C-alpha positions as a Markdown table, in Angstrom:
| # | Residue | x | y | z |
|---|---|---|---|---|
| 1 | Met | -10.2 | -2.0 | -6.4 |
| 2 | Thr | -9.0 | -5.0 | -4.4 |
| 3 | Gly | -9.2 | -7.2 | -7.5 |
| 4 | Asn | -6.8 | -4.8 | -9.3 |
| 5 | Asn | -4.5 | -4.8 | -6.3 |
| 6 | Asp | -4.4 | -8.6 | -6.3 |
| 7 | Glu | -3.5 | -8.6 | -10.0 |
| 8 | Phe | -0.8 | -5.9 | -9.4 |
| 9 | Arg | 0.7 | -8.0 | -6.6 |
| 10 | Ala | 0.6 | -11.1 | -8.7 |
| 11 | Asn | 2.4 | -9.3 | -11.5 |
| 12 | Ala | 5.0 | -7.9 | -9.1 |
| 13 | Thr | 5.6 | -11.4 | -7.7 |
| 14 | Glu | 6.1 | -12.8 | -11.2 |
| 15 | Cys | 8.6 | -10.0 | -12.0 |
| 16 | Gln | 10.4 | -10.8 | -8.8 |
| 17 | Arg | 10.5 | -14.5 | -9.8 |
| 18 | Met | 11.9 | -13.6 | -13.1 |
| 19 | Ala | 14.6 | -11.3 | -11.5 |
| 20 | Asp | 15.6 | -14.2 | -9.2 |
| 21 | Ala | 15.8 | -16.6 | -12.2 |
| 22 | Thr | 18.0 | -14.4 | -14.4 |
| 23 | Lys | 21.8 | -14.3 | -14.3 |
| 24 | Asn | 22.1 | -11.2 | -16.4 |
| 25 | Pro | 22.5 | -8.1 | -14.1 |
| 26 | Gly | 20.8 | -5.8 | -16.5 |
| 27 | Asp | 17.8 | -8.0 | -16.9 |
| 28 | Lys | 17.6 | -8.5 | -13.1 |
| 29 | Lys | 17.6 | -4.7 | -12.7 |
| 30 | Arg | 14.8 | -4.3 | -15.2 |
| 31 | Trp | 12.7 | -7.1 | -13.7 |
| 32 | Leu | 13.1 | -5.5 | -10.2 |
| 33 | Gln | 12.1 | -2.1 | -11.6 |
| 34 | Met | 9.0 | -3.6 | -13.2 |
| 35 | Ala | 8.1 | -5.3 | -9.9 |
| 36 | Glu | 8.5 | -2.0 | -8.1 |
| 37 | Ser | 6.3 | -0.3 | -10.7 |
| 38 | Trp | 3.5 | -2.9 | -10.2 |
| 39 | Leu | 3.7 | -2.4 | -6.4 |
| 40 | Arg | 3.4 | 1.4 | -6.7 |
| 41 | Met | 0.2 | 0.9 | -8.6 |
| 42 | Ile | -1.5 | -0.7 | -5.5 |
| 43 | Lys | -4.0 | 1.7 | -4.0 |
| 44 | Ala | -4.2 | 1.9 | -0.2 |
| 45 | Pro | -7.6 | 1.4 | 1.3 |
| 46 | Arg | -9.5 | 4.6 | 1.9 |
| 47 | Pro | -9.8 | 5.5 | 5.5 |
| 48 | Thr | -13.2 | 5.4 | 7.2 |
| 49 | Ala | -14.8 | 8.5 | 8.5 |
| 50 | Gly | -13.8 | 7.5 | 12.0 |
| 51 | Glu | -10.2 | 7.0 | 11.0 |
| 52 | Arg | -10.2 | 10.4 | 9.2 |
| 53 | Phe | -11.6 | 12.0 | 12.4 |
| 54 | Asp | -9.0 | 10.3 | 14.6 |
| 55 | Ala | -6.2 | 11.4 | 12.3 |
| 56 | Ala | -7.5 | 15.0 | 12.3 |
| 57 | Glu | -7.9 | 14.9 | 16.1 |
| 58 | His | -4.3 | 13.6 | 16.5 |
| 59 | Lys | -2.9 | 16.3 | 14.1 |
| 60 | Asp | -4.9 | 19.4 | 15.2 |
| 61 | Gly | -6.7 | 18.3 | 18.4 |
| 62 | Thr | -10.3 | 18.9 | 19.1 |
| 63 | His | -9.6 | 20.3 | 22.5 |
| 64 | Gln | -12.5 | 18.1 | 23.9 |
| 65 | Thr | -12.2 | 16.0 | 26.9 |
| 66 | Lys | -12.5 | 12.2 | 26.2 |
| 67 | Ser | -15.7 | 10.7 | 27.5 |
| 68 | Asp | -15.8 | 7.4 | 29.2 |
| 69 | Ala | -19.6 | 7.3 | 29.0 |
| 70 | Ser | -21.4 | 4.7 | 27.0 |
| 71 | His | -23.4 | 6.0 | 24.1 |
């Protein structure tokens, strides 16, 4: 998925460049909208199991005492 994300970012950058280059306000708006659309297509990395656990613990709590012991 990272390859697609890189392509989406590159397309958004090109749209931004085109928006910066045009003097026509309508064209500028359309280029910026296209850049935004490309950026919305970028997928965030999936959280690891540990990150999901940490998020659930933060949200709901496990009611367990933190251990300082080495495992």
